[in-house]
N, C-alpha and C positions, 0 to 999 in steps of 0.2 A: 120664588124668593124664600118661602117657608122651608123648602127642601134644602136650600143653601144654608140657612141659619141652623137647621137640624144637623147638617153635615159638619158645619164649623163647630157646633157644640159637641158633637161626637168626637171630632178630632181633638178638641181641647180636653175632653174627658179622658180619652185614651192617652194623650200626652201626659196628663197629670198622673194617671195610674202608673204608667211606665216610669216616669221620673221618680215617683215615690219608692219604687223597687230597684232603682239603679244605684249601684255602688260606685262611688267615685274613688278610684285608686290613684295614689301618687307615690312616686319614689323621690325622696328628698335627699340629695347629695350632701354629704358633710363638708362644710367649709374647713378644710384641714388647716389653713393658715390662721384661723381664729378659734380653733378648737385645741384642747390640750389633754394630754394623758400623763398623769403623774404616778410614779411608782413609789412605794415605801416598803422597805424591808427591815426586819427586826432581828436583833441578836440579843444575847443575854445582857450585854453591857450597853445597849442603846439601839439606835436605828440609823438608817441612811435613806435618803430620798433623792429623786431626780425625775427626769422626763424621758419620754419615748415619743417619736413622731408617728402620727397616724398617716399612713400612705394614701389610703382611700377608704371610703365608707358611705353607706346610705342607710336611711330608715324608710320602711314601707308603711304607708297609711291607707286605710279605707275609711272614707267619711270622717276624717280627722282622728281616727282611732289607730294607734300603733298596731301593726300586724307582723312586722318582720324587720330584718336588718342584717347587714354584713359589714365587717371591718377588716382591713389589712393593716398590720402594724409593721413599721420599718425597724426591725430589731438592731440594725447597725447604728441607730441614732441614740442608743442608751447613753444618757449622761447623768452625772451626779451633780446635785445643786447645793448640797450642804457642806462641801469641802472645797478646798482650793489647792493649787500647786501639785506637788508630786503625789500626795495622797489621793487626790481627785483622779489624776491620770492612772494611777495604779489600780484603784477600784474600778474605774470604767473599763480598763483593759481586762481585769479579772472577770467582770460581768460578761464581757463579750467573748471570753475564752470558752473552751470546751468544759471547764469546771462548772460553768453556769449555762449560758444560752447558746454557745457555739455559733455565733452569728455569721462566721465565714461559710459554714455549711448550711445554716438555717437563717437566712437574712430576713425572713418575714415570719410573723405569727398571724393568726386569724381568729375571728369570732363570727360564727354564723348563727343567727337566731333560728331555733327550731319550733318554739312555741311561745306565744305572748298572751298573757291573761291580764285583763284590767282588774286592778284591786281597789282603785278609787278614781276620782275624777282625773287626776294627772299622773297617777302611778301605775306601773305595770310590773308584773312578775314575769321575767324573761328567762327562758331556758334556752341554752344554746350549746353549740359544740365549739370549744376553744382548742386551737392547735398551736402547740409550742414545741420546738425541736422535732417536728414531724410526728408528734404524738397528739391524738385527739381525745379529749375527755368532755363529758357533759358538765355544765355549770349552770347554776341558777342564781339570779341576782335581781334587785329591784332597780328600775329605771324610771326617772321622773321626766315628764315633758311639759314645758311651759312655753307656749308660742313657738318660736323657732329655735329653742334651746332645749337640751336634754342633759341630764347628769346621772351618774351611777358610781357607786363604790363596789368594787368586785374583789372578793377574797379568792386568791389562787393558791392552791397547794402545789408548790414547785416540784415536790418529789414525784407527783403523778406524771411529770414530763421528763423524768430522769435527770433532774437537777438536784443532786444529793450532797453537794459539797457543804461541809460543815453542819450537816443535819444530825442531831442527836438521835433521830429515829434510825439511823444507819451506822453511826460511829459512836463507840463508847469513849469515855474519858475526855470529851471536848471541854467540859466545865464552862469557863467564861468565854470560850472561843465558839460556842455553839451559835448557829444561825437558825432562827425559827423557820419551820417548813412553809408557813403561809406568808404571803406578801399581799399588799393592797395595790389595786389600780383604781385611780380616781379619774373618771372621764367627765370633762366639761365640753359638751358638743354644741356646735352651732350649725344650722342647716338653712 
């Protein structure tokens, strides 16, 4: 009887030690239907904004701490939300053309996390590889996670991806027709 109690106690102790060193990993799929990705581009005379659909994505966690992630964006879904009528259709067509994102040849863009560092209780500094128009560049941004939601604002320099149309960095004399090189992506994610 004493031997059985000792064996049970030993098993309980070993289980406790193993459990305390066990990492619980989970891959949380993004609910694309309830998540959003908003873009905002700037020009000398104002700005435009719209949406792009997330095709798929996930965030990796270990013991409730963010450790990685990957997203695929459906570039064919670029829409403008601050205009209507012919101006809206013209801008959307131009953004999808080879002058900008060439969605016929490059229908998707992606973001793959390469390093995640916790900076506070719910905030992470994320470094990743972003691919647009077949070109991959490193990018760093802050991502906040609260429960089953996450959000981030990412600044992207479009010229790094050969999107140079209207850029004063490449064309002289554009004056008030210049479009700024950086645009914002605001992601509100649910998983």
